[in-house]
Structure formats: structure tokens, C-alpha cells
N, C-alpha and C positions, 0 to 999 in steps of 0.2 A: 261460508264453507270453502276451504281450500280445495282446488281440483285434485283429483287422483292422477298421478303420472304413471302411465301404462306403456310398456314396451311390448309390441307384437313382433314375433320373429317367425317367419315362414318363408321358405324358398319359392312358394307359389304367390305370384303377384296378385292373383285373383283373391286368394284367402286373406292376404295382408290388407288389401284395399277394402274388402267386404267387412272384415272385423274392425278395421279402422273407422269405417263409416258408421258401423253399428254402435261403436263405443264412444265416438266423438260427440260430446255435448258440453254444456256449461260446467258439468261436474267432473269431466275427464279431460286430460291432456294426453293425446295418443302419439306415440313415436313408433316408427316402423323400421324393421331391419330384415334383410334377406338372408343373412348368414350369421353364424355364431360370432365370427370376428367383428362384424358390423355391430352386433348387439353389445359386445363387450366395450366397443368404442363409446356407444351411447351410455351404457351403464357406468363407465368411468368418467363420463363427461359431467357437465353442470346441470343436466336435466332433472336430477333428483328422482329417479325411477323408484316407484314403490311396488309395482306389480309387473311381473314378467310372464307373458303368455307365449309359449314356444312350441313349435312343431318338434317332432322327434327326429325324423329322417331328413337331413339336410346335407348338402355337400360340405366337406371339410369337417368342422366341429358339429357333432350331432347335438340334439336337444338335451340329452343326459349330461354330456360333458359341459355344455353351456350352463345348465342348472347347477351342477357341482361347483364350477368356477365362480359363478355369480353369487352363490350362497356363501362361499368362503370369503369373498370380498365384502359382502353385504348380508350379514345373517338375518336382518329384519326383512329382507326382500321376500315378498310373497310370490310363489312360483306355481304356475299351472302349465302342465305339459299335455300336448295333444298328439294323437297319431291315428292314422287310418288302419294301422296294423293291430288287431286285437290280441295278437300274440305277446304284446308288451305288457299285458295285464299284471303278471307276477313282478316284472321289473318296476312297474309303476307303484305297486303296493309296497315293494321293498324300499324304493326311494321315498315314499310317503312315511313309512315307519322310521326311516333314518333321519327324517326332518329336512330332506333336500327339497322335496316339492310339497305343496299344500293341497293340490288337487290335480286330477287328470281327467281327460275326456277323450272319447274315441270319435273320430270323424265318420260320418257327418254328426256334428254335435248340435245340441240345442243351445241357443243363445242364453237361455235361462241358467244354464250351468255356469256360464261366464259371468252373468250378472250376479249370481249367487256368490261366486268366488270374489268378485269385487266388493260385495256388500259385507263379507265376513269381518274383515278387520284390517287395520294398517298398523 
């Protein structure tokens, strides 16, 4: 079975490292980025990213802008967006209806939500 290529984007080093450690195993290849622009560099590189898990609020490019830009370049990319701000609920639902994101989660999230996202499909 080919490993899943996952990009985690969060300006919090703690969250990046924790998620990276939780998802790194023989079935996953995890890449980390601290900003939207770093994420786009990875997405446009040779890594073959299949899954994008991104925070919403980050300096510079926010998670919504990253998701839109990434989806335009790679329509098959599966995207999950996260936020500690529950006021993003309507915006998350709208982005999901529009096909920009596949899932969303509010922090603190349950890792089972992320495992479910990764199990859905490629």
C-alpha cells in the first residue's frame, strides 16, 4: 500500500509537531509548514501531497485562502481546515458546500476526526 502524503499547516510549532508525530507511521508521509506560502511551496513541489490539514488563522495567507488556492491548483486534493474560533462554523459549512474543503474541526479536536478524514478517500 502506498503511503498517504499529508501536509500539516499551522503557525503553532506545538500543533505541527504533535499532529506530525500522531500521523507519522508506515502508512503516512507527513510534511509540515508554518505558513500558507510555505505550504504552497510544498504543494507545488515533488511531494505529491494528497491531504492538506490547515489551521485557519495564520499570519499572511489564512487557511481559507490557502484552501482555495490549493484546490484550484489540485482539485483532487482533500482538505481539512481547523480553528479554535467556533464563529467560523458558517464559513466552514459554506466552504464545504462549495467543494473547497472536505472536513473541518474545532480545536481542541479529537484525533479520530483526522483519522476519519484520512480514511475517507484519495
